N, CA, C and O of each residue as an XYZ file, in Angstrom:
328
protein
N      -9.279    -19.265      4.017
C      -8.331    -18.998      2.953
C      -7.057    -19.778      3.253
O      -6.576    -19.778      4.387
N      -6.525    -20.424      2.266
C      -5.371    -21.293      2.470
C      -4.078    -20.525      2.671
O      -3.198    -20.977      3.405
N      -3.949    -19.374      2.034
C      -2.737    -18.571      2.167
C      -3.149    -17.190      2.681
O      -3.462    -16.306      1.884
N      -3.154    -16.995      4.001
C      -3.637    -15.732      4.567
C      -2.889    -14.499      4.072
O      -3.461    -13.410      4.021
N      -1.624    -14.655      3.709
C      -0.865    -13.499      3.229
C      -1.387    -12.982      1.888
O      -1.094    -11.849      1.507
N      -2.153    -13.800      1.175
C      -2.712    -13.393     -0.116
C      -4.047    -12.674      0.021
O      -4.581    -12.169     -0.967
N      -4.590    -12.623      1.234
C      -5.918    -12.055      1.458
C      -6.048    -10.627      0.913
O      -7.035    -10.339      0.236
N      -5.090     -9.713      1.180
C      -5.232     -8.355      0.623
C      -5.231     -8.326     -0.905
O      -5.971     -7.549     -1.510
N      -4.410     -9.163     -1.529
C      -4.357     -9.192     -2.995
C      -5.638     -9.750     -3.594
O      -6.129     -9.246     -4.604
N      -6.175    -10.784     -2.977
C      -7.426    -11.368     -3.462
C      -8.568    -10.376     -3.263
O      -9.437    -10.245     -4.125
N      -8.568     -9.677     -2.127
C      -9.605     -8.665     -1.873
C      -9.540     -7.560     -2.918
O     -10.571     -7.098     -3.406
N      -8.346     -7.144     -3.255
C      -8.180     -6.101     -4.274
C      -8.687     -6.585     -5.631
O      -9.350     -5.837     -6.350
N      -8.379     -7.826     -5.979
C      -8.865     -8.382     -7.245
C     -10.390     -8.445     -7.258
O     -11.015     -8.181     -8.285
N     -10.986     -8.793     -6.126
C     -12.455     -8.846     -6.047
C     -13.067     -7.469     -6.262
O     -14.095     -7.340     -6.927
N     -12.436     -6.440     -5.700
C     -12.942     -5.077     -5.890
C     -12.840     -4.684     -7.354
O     -13.802     -4.190     -7.941
N     -11.669     -4.906     -7.939
C     -11.439     -4.479     -9.322
C     -12.314     -5.240    -10.316
O     -12.743     -4.676    -11.323
N     -12.580     -6.524    -10.037
C     -13.388     -7.333    -10.950
C     -14.875     -7.281    -10.623
O     -15.701     -7.724    -11.421
N     -15.220     -6.747     -9.464
C     -16.624     -6.653     -9.076
C     -17.211     -7.955     -8.566
O     -18.407     -8.198     -8.725
N     -16.385     -8.800     -7.954
C     -16.853    -10.077     -7.417
C     -17.361     -9.876     -5.992
O     -16.607    -10.036     -5.032
N     -18.624     -9.527     -5.858
C     -19.190     -9.217     -4.542
C     -19.293    -10.440     -3.640
O     -19.038    -10.341     -2.440
N     -19.662    -11.590     -4.195
C     -19.806    -12.790     -3.365
C     -18.461    -13.239     -2.805
O     -18.361    -13.589     -1.629
N     -17.434    -13.229     -3.640
C     -16.097    -13.602     -3.166
C     -15.591    -12.577     -2.155
O     -14.948    -12.939     -1.170
N     -15.880    -11.301     -2.397
C     -15.492    -10.225     -1.477
C     -16.082    -10.471     -0.089
O     -15.398    -10.299      0.920
N     -17.339    -10.870     -0.040
C     -17.999    -11.120      1.238
C     -17.360    -12.288      1.991
O     -17.314    -12.274      3.221
N     -16.874    -13.284      1.279
C     -16.263    -14.447      1.930
C     -14.867    -14.147      2.456
O     -14.428    -14.776      3.419
N     -14.164    -13.205      1.849
C     -12.773    -12.936      2.225
C     -12.660    -12.225      3.567
O     -11.847    -12.615      4.405
N     -13.461    -11.191      3.783
C     -13.432    -10.427      5.028
C     -12.025     -9.895      5.320
O     -11.480    -10.123      6.400
N     -11.450     -9.190      4.358
C     -10.092     -8.668      4.487
C     -10.062     -7.401      5.330
O     -11.032     -6.646      5.375
N      -8.937     -7.181      5.997
C      -8.736     -5.945      6.744
C      -8.538     -4.799      5.764
O      -7.997     -4.982      4.673
N      -8.982     -3.622      6.166
C      -8.869     -2.471      5.271
C      -7.474     -1.863      5.361
O      -6.813     -1.935      6.397
N      -7.052     -1.274      4.273
C      -5.815     -0.509      4.234
C      -5.952      0.568      3.167
O      -6.995      0.676      2.520
N      -4.916      1.356      2.982
C      -4.980      2.476      2.039
C      -5.214      2.016      0.605
O      -5.944      2.665     -0.145
N      -4.605      0.912      0.224
C      -4.739      0.423     -1.149
C      -6.172     -0.035     -1.414
O      -6.755      0.297     -2.446
N      -6.739     -0.804     -0.471
C      -8.125     -1.248     -0.648
C      -9.083     -0.069     -0.657
O     -10.058     -0.066     -1.408
N      -8.811      0.935      0.175
C      -9.675      2.116      0.206
C      -9.646      2.825     -1.145
O     -10.692      3.229     -1.652
N      -8.471      2.977     -1.728
C      -8.360      3.619     -3.035
C      -9.068      2.837     -4.125
O      -9.763      3.414     -4.962
N      -8.891      1.517     -4.115
C      -9.570      0.681     -5.109
C     -11.083      0.723     -4.929
O     -11.827      0.745     -5.910
N     -11.535      0.734     -3.683
C     -12.979      0.785     -3.422
C     -13.572      2.114     -3.885
O     -14.711      2.156     -4.349
N     -12.813      3.189     -3.763
C     -13.296      4.497     -4.235
C     -13.436      4.523     -5.749
O     -14.324      5.186     -6.284
N     -12.557      3.799     -6.444
C     -12.603      3.764     -7.907
C     -13.591      2.722     -8.437
O     -13.901      2.715     -9.628
N     -14.075      1.862     -7.578
C     -14.989      0.799     -7.989
C     -16.336      1.374     -8.402
O     -16.765      2.416     -7.907
N     -16.999      0.666     -9.328
C     -18.332      1.081     -9.760
C     -19.395      0.691     -8.740
O     -20.507      1.220     -8.756
N     -19.050     -0.230     -7.860
C     -20.003     -0.702     -6.854
C     -19.785      0.043     -5.533
O     -18.685      0.005     -4.982
N     -20.804      0.710     -5.026
C     -20.650      1.408     -3.744
C     -20.537      0.443     -2.560
O     -20.136      0.844     -1.467
N     -20.888     -0.817     -2.778
C     -20.825     -1.815     -1.704
C     -19.413     -1.966     -1.151
O     -19.222     -2.044      0.062
N     -18.428     -2.007     -2.039
C     -17.048     -2.208     -1.602
C     -16.576     -1.034     -0.746
O     -15.920     -1.231      0.276
N     -16.907      0.173     -1.162
C     -16.500      1.348     -0.389
C     -17.164      1.341      0.984
O     -16.511      1.631      1.987
N     -18.442      1.018      1.042
C     -19.144      0.942      2.342
C     -18.490     -0.099      3.248
O     -18.288      0.142      4.438
N     -18.164     -1.250      2.681
C     -17.554     -2.316      3.483
C     -16.182     -1.908      4.014
O     -15.872     -2.135      5.183
N     -15.364     -1.307      3.153
C     -14.028     -0.895      3.585
C     -14.130      0.204      4.639
O     -13.400      0.180      5.629
N     -15.026      1.162      4.434
C     -15.194      2.233      5.419
C     -15.683      1.683      6.753
O     -15.245      2.148      7.805
N     -16.580      0.706      6.731
C     -17.064      0.132      7.990
C     -15.949     -0.635      8.702
O     -15.893     -0.651      9.931
N     -15.068     -1.268      7.937
C     -13.922     -1.956      8.540
C     -12.994     -0.965      9.232
O     -12.475     -1.240     10.314
N     -12.788      0.196      8.598
C     -11.937      1.223      9.201
C     -12.537      1.661     10.532
O     -11.819      1.813     11.520
N     -13.850      1.864     10.559
C     -14.517      2.268     11.796
C     -14.404      1.180     12.857
O     -14.178      1.481     14.029
N     -14.559     -0.084     12.459
C     -14.437     -1.191     13.413
C     -13.029     -1.266     13.980
O     -12.851     -1.439     15.185
N     -12.027     -1.137     13.116
C     -10.644     -1.215     13.573
C     -10.312     -0.058     14.502
O      -9.604     -0.238     15.493
N     -10.818      1.126     14.186
C     -10.550      2.292     15.033
C     -11.225      2.138     16.384
O     -10.613      2.433     17.411
N     -12.459      1.688     16.409
C     -13.153      1.547     17.686
C     -12.533      0.436     18.516
O     -12.488      0.543     19.741
N     -12.061     -0.615     17.889
C     -11.403     -1.685     18.639
C     -10.092     -1.186     19.230
O      -9.745     -1.526     20.361
N      -9.360     -0.374     18.456
C      -8.099      0.161     18.954
C      -8.302      1.039     20.177
O      -7.543      0.948     21.142
N      -9.324      1.889     20.141
C      -9.616      2.736     21.291
C     -10.047      1.881     22.469
O      -9.645      2.139     23.603
N     -10.860      0.865     22.212
C     -11.330     -0.023     23.272
C     -10.148     -0.744     23.911
O     -10.052     -0.841     25.135
N      -9.256     -1.245     23.070
C      -8.121     -1.995     23.590
C      -7.228     -1.103     24.444
O      -6.766     -1.529     25.503
N      -6.979      0.122     24.003
C      -6.134      1.020     24.782
C      -6.798      1.388     26.096
O      -6.134      1.474     27.129
N      -8.091      1.601     26.061
C      -8.817      2.010     27.257
C      -8.892      0.879     28.273
O      -8.680      1.106     29.464
N      -9.190     -0.328     27.823
C      -9.390     -1.449     28.733
C      -8.084     -2.062     29.226
O      -7.996     -2.465     30.385
N      -7.082     -2.140     28.378
C      -5.845     -2.802     28.759
C      -4.915     -1.852     29.482
O      -4.354     -2.204     30.520
N      -4.744     -0.658     28.954
C      -3.846      0.302     29.578
C      -2.400     -0.001     29.262
O      -2.098     -0.821     28.395
N      -1.527      0.653     29.959
C      -0.110      0.473     29.679
C       0.435     -0.730     30.439
O      -0.180     -1.202     31.396
N       1.569     -1.211     30.014
C       2.192     -2.366     30.666
C       2.611     -2.036     32.090
O       2.578     -2.907     32.959
N       3.002     -0.798     32.342
C       3.444     -0.434     33.686
C       2.315     -0.554     34.696
O       2.568     -0.814     35.872
N       1.073     -0.369     34.258
C      -0.062     -0.530     35.164
C      -0.398     -1.998     35.365
O      -0.936     -2.371     36.407
N      -0.091     -2.827     34.393
C      -0.444     -4.240     34.486
C       0.540     -5.019     35.350
O       0.157     -5.974     36.026
N       1.798     -4.617     35.329
C       2.823     -5.361     36.048
C       3.498     -4.436     37.049
O       4.024     -3.386     36.680
N       3.480     -4.824     38.292
C       4.148     -4.028     39.319
C       5.594     -4.447     39.453
O       5.975     -5.547     39.054
N       6.379     -3.580     40.006
C       7.795     -3.873     40.215
C       7.931     -4.776     41.429
O       7.379     -4.487     42.491
N       8.656     -5.851     41.274
C       8.904     -6.767     42.378
C      10.403     -6.772     42.620
O      11.189     -7.130     41.742
N      10.779     -6.375     43.807
C      12.203     -6.344     44.145
C      12.661     -7.748     44.506
O      12.071     -8.405     45.363
N      13.697     -8.192     43.857
C      14.272     -9.497     44.192
C      15.732     -9.302     44.540
O      16.452     -8.557     43.875
N      16.143     -9.954     45.552
C      17.537     -9.864     45.989
C      18.181    -11.230     45.835
O      17.635    -12.246     46.267
N      19.333    -11.236     45.221
C      20.020    -12.500     44.983
C      21.193    -12.615     45.905
O      21.912    -13.614     45.867
């Protein structure tokens, strides 16, 4: 996509117009607005896709927190004297 900031708007238009092929190419991140539009859509495909994105984002967030941890664990204090 040439203008990444337009991705949510284009995804919303695809849901509202029922453009499944364009929707598949966009691969937009889910948010509350897309979830609402997908619920109102006549196609259950959009709702399934948005819900699966929410699950992917949630599982990645838990994975990232578990594997990375806090910054205090990653960097130790180094005493320097000037």
